[in-house]
C-alpha positions as CSV (number, residue, x, y, z in Angstrom):
1,M,0.2,-0.1,-0.3
2,K,3.1,2.5,1.1
3,Q,4.6,1.7,-2.3
4,D,1.1,2.6,-4.5
5,K,0.7,5.4,-2.7
6,N,4.7,7.2,-3.0
7,K,4.1,6.2,-6.7
8,T,1.1,8.0,-6.8
9,L,2.8,11.3,-5.4
10,L,6.3,10.7,-7.2
11,S,3.5,11.2,-10.7
12,R,2.4,14.4,-9.3
13,I,6.0,15.6,-9.6
14,K,7.0,17.3,-13.2
15,I,10.5,16.6,-12.3
16,F,10.2,13.0,-11.8
17,E,8.6,12.6,-15.0
18,S,10.0,9.7,-17.2
19,L,12.9,9.1,-15.1
20,P,14.2,5.3,-15.2
21,A,12.4,3.0,-13.3
22,E,15.6,2.4,-10.7
23,V,15.9,6.2,-9.8
24,I,11.8,6.2,-9.6
25,H,12.1,2.8,-6.8
26,E,15.0,4.9,-4.4
27,L,13.0,7.8,-4.4
28,E,9.5,5.6,-3.3
29,Q,12.3,4.2,-1.0
30,I,12.8,7.2,1.0
31,S,9.1,8.3,0.9
32,N,7.1,8.3,4.2
33,E,4.0,9.3,5.3
34,S,5.2,12.2,7.7
35,S,7.0,14.0,4.6
36,I,3.5,14.9,3.6
37,I,1.8,18.2,5.6
38,T,-1.4,20.0,4.4
39,L,-1.3,23.5,5.3
40,P,-4.1,26.0,5.6
41,K,-4.1,29.3,3.7
42,N,-1.8,31.9,4.2
43,S,0.7,30.0,6.2
44,I,4.0,30.9,6.4
45,I,6.3,27.8,5.8
46,Q,9.5,30.2,5.2
47,T,10.9,33.4,6.3
48,P,14.7,35.0,5.3
49,G,17.4,33.1,7.3
50,S,15.0,30.2,8.2
51,E,15.4,28.2,4.8
52,R,15.3,24.4,6.0
53,K,17.5,21.8,4.0
54,G,16.0,19.7,1.6
55,L,13.5,19.9,-1.2
56,F,9.7,20.5,-1.3
57,F,7.3,19.2,-3.8
58,V,3.6,21.1,-3.8
59,M,1.5,18.3,-4.4
60,T,-1.9,20.5,-4.5
61,G,-2.7,24.1,-3.6
62,K,-0.3,27.0,-4.7
63,L,2.8,28.6,-2.7
64,R,4.0,32.7,-2.9
65,F,7.7,33.9,-2.8
66,Y,8.0,37.2,-2.1
67,K,10.6,39.5,-0.7
68,T,10.0,42.8,1.6
69,N,12.0,46.0,0.8
70,P,13.0,48.1,3.8
71,A,9.9,50.1,3.8
72,G,8.5,46.7,4.4
73,K,6.5,46.5,1.2
74,Q,6.2,43.2,-0.1
75,Y,6.9,41.9,-4.2
76,T,6.5,38.5,-5.7
77,V,9.7,36.6,-6.9
78,C,7.3,33.5,-8.2
79,I,4.3,31.3,-7.6
80,L,4.6,27.6,-7.7
81,S,1.3,25.5,-8.1
82,E,0.7,21.6,-8.3
83,G,4.1,19.6,-9.3
84,G,6.9,22.5,-8.7
85,V,9.7,23.0,-6.3
86,F,11.4,24.6,-4.1
87,G,14.2,24.1,-1.6
88,E,18.1,23.4,-1.1
89,S,20.7,21.1,-0.5
90,E,24.1,20.9,-0.3
91,S,24.5,20.8,-4.6
92,F,22.4,23.5,-5.4
93,S,19.7,26.0,-4.5
94,L,16.1,26.3,-6.4
95,A,16.4,30.4,-6.3
96,T,14.6,30.9,-2.6
97,D,17.1,31.9,-0.5
98,G,16.1,35.0,1.2
99,T,12.3,34.5,0.4
100,Y,9.3,34.6,2.3
101,V,7.1,31.5,1.5
102,E,3.4,31.9,1.7
103,T,0.7,29.3,0.9
104,M,-2.3,31.2,-1.4
105,E,-4.6,28.2,-0.7
106,E,-4.6,25.2,1.0
107,S,-1.5,23.2,0.1
108,L,0.0,19.8,-0.1
109,I,3.8,19.3,0.5
110,Y,5.6,16.6,0.3
111,S,9.6,17.1,1.3
112,I,12.8,15.1,0.8
113,P,15.6,15.6,3.6
114,A,18.8,17.2,1.7
115,E,20.6,14.0,3.8
116,Q,18.6,11.6,1.8
117,I,18.8,13.0,-1.7
118,E,22.2,14.0,-1.9
119,P,23.3,10.5,-2.0
120,L,20.7,9.8,-5.4
121,L,21.9,13.3,-6.9
122,S,25.7,11.9,-6.8
123,K,24.6,8.4,-7.7
124,H,22.1,9.4,-10.8
125,P,23.4,12.3,-13.1
126,E,20.3,12.6,-15.3
127,L,18.2,13.5,-11.7
128,T,20.8,16.0,-10.8
129,L,20.6,18.2,-14.4
130,R,16.6,18.1,-14.1
131,F,17.3,20.0,-10.8
132,L,19.8,22.0,-12.5
133,S,17.8,22.8,-15.7
134,E,14.6,23.9,-13.1
135,M,16.9,25.9,-11.6
136,S,17.9,27.9,-14.7
137,K,14.3,28.1,-15.5
138,R,14.3,29.3,-12.0
139,L,16.6,32.2,-12.2
140,K,15.4,33.4,-16.1
141,I,12.1,34.3,-15.1
142,Q,13.1,35.9,-11.5
143,D,15.7,38.1,-13.1
144,E,12.7,39.0,-16.3
145,L,10.2,39.3,-13.3
146,V,12.6,41.8,-10.6
147,E,13.2,43.7,-14.4
148,K,10.0,44.3,-15.2
149,M,9.0,45.6,-11.5
150,V,12.0,47.9,-11.8
151,F,11.5,49.6,-14.6
152,R,7.9,49.7,-15.2
153,D,5.3,52.4,-14.3
154,L,2.1,50.8,-11.7
155,R,-0.1,50.3,-15.0
156,G,2.8,48.7,-16.3
157,K,3.4,46.6,-13.6
158,V,-0.1,45.3,-13.0
159,L,-0.7,44.1,-17.1
160,Y,2.6,42.5,-16.8
161,F,1.9,40.7,-13.7
162,L,-1.5,39.9,-14.6
163,N,-0.5,38.5,-18.1
164,R,2.2,36.2,-16.2
165,L,-0.6,34.9,-13.7
166,S,-2.9,34.3,-16.8
167,I,-0.1,32.4,-18.7
168,K,0.3,29.9,-15.8
169,F,-3.2,29.8,-14.3
170,G,-5.5,30.9,-17.1
171,V,-8.2,29.3,-18.7
172,E,-9.3,31.0,-22.2
173,E,-12.8,31.9,-23.1
174,N,-14.0,34.0,-25.8
175,G,-11.1,36.0,-26.8
176,Y,-10.0,36.3,-23.0
177,R,-7.8,34.8,-20.4
178,K,-9.6,34.2,-17.2
179,I,-7.0,34.1,-14.6
180,D,-8.4,30.9,-12.5
181,I,-7.2,32.0,-9.2
182,P,-9.0,33.8,-6.7
183,L,-7.3,37.1,-6.4
184,T,-8.3,40.0,-4.4
185,H,-7.0,43.8,-5.2
186,Q,-5.1,43.5,-1.9
187,E,-3.4,40.5,-2.9
188,L,-2.7,41.6,-6.4
189,A,-1.0,45.0,-4.8
190,N,1.1,42.8,-2.1
191,M,2.2,41.2,-5.0
192,I,3.6,43.9,-6.6
193,G,4.7,46.2,-4.3
194,A,2.2,48.6,-4.6
195,T,-0.9,49.9,-2.1
196,R,-4.6,48.4,-2.5
197,E,-5.4,52.1,-3.7
198,A,-3.5,52.4,-6.3
199,V,-3.9,48.8,-7.8
200,S,-7.7,49.4,-7.4
201,L,-7.6,52.7,-9.2
202,T,-5.7,50.8,-11.9
203,L,-7.9,48.1,-12.6
204,Q,-10.7,50.3,-13.2
205,E,-8.9,52.1,-15.4
206,L,-8.0,49.0,-17.3
207,T,-11.6,47.5,-16.9
208,N,-13.0,51.1,-18.6
209,E,-10.6,50.9,-21.1
210,G,-11.7,47.3,-22.2
211,I,-8.8,45.5,-21.1
212,L,-9.9,43.4,-18.7
213,I,-13.2,42.4,-17.0
214,T,-13.1,42.2,-13.2
215,S,-15.4,40.9,-10.3
216,R,-14.8,39.9,-6.6
217,K,-11.8,37.9,-6.6
218,M,-11.7,37.5,-10.7
219,V,-9.6,38.8,-13.6
220,M,-10.5,37.9,-17.4
221,I,-7.7,39.7,-19.8
222,H,-8.5,40.7,-23.1
223,I,-5.9,38.6,-25.3
224,Q,-5.4,41.2,-28.4
225,K,-5.7,44.1,-26.5
226,L,-3.1,43.2,-23.8
227,T,-0.7,41.9,-26.4
228,E,-0.6,45.8,-28.1
229,E,-0.6,46.7,-24.7
230,L,2.6,45.1,-23.7
231,S,4.5,45.5,-27.2
């Protein structure tokens, strides 16, 4: 029963897809029920300076990674959903050092301690390469996000971030992409390091221009108008 349950868990982790059977078998052997935790919405998993060694996998739910400036304003570094991975070992860090990690909704997290994953990384180069590839992609995304958040005005920041969310979590409907996660004005403001009042005004302007359709905790983006705006 335990092995079947572990196979089900591992099959939901993107980075483990299509690995050789030998590697999957060894991963199954180090899995146990204590490695799985369920966290309610708005749980803080990590703060700067409290990073735990090991790898953590999002089985269900969504996590937000963010930093704060000296004034206490938050800005989002990335958002992970089902199948995402974060953490660090002696061999590498998945670009989450120095960040806060918070659940955006109830989330199920699966962990592998660093002392258990390190021998596998040494033994199976193909597994190491997958984590290095993930680290490279994460750094590229974060660099782009930081650049846009620094050099764009508030309107540009809102549009850029909503576009990123819609690409990752969106569902297309009649020329729009609906962001398929509940999102309040305050939550969006926290993500881009702005005030709720300023973000609300910007969203209203974009709605009046037909770029957005908004309602309580829902945003839809007109794909063509957004493309023209960001080009």
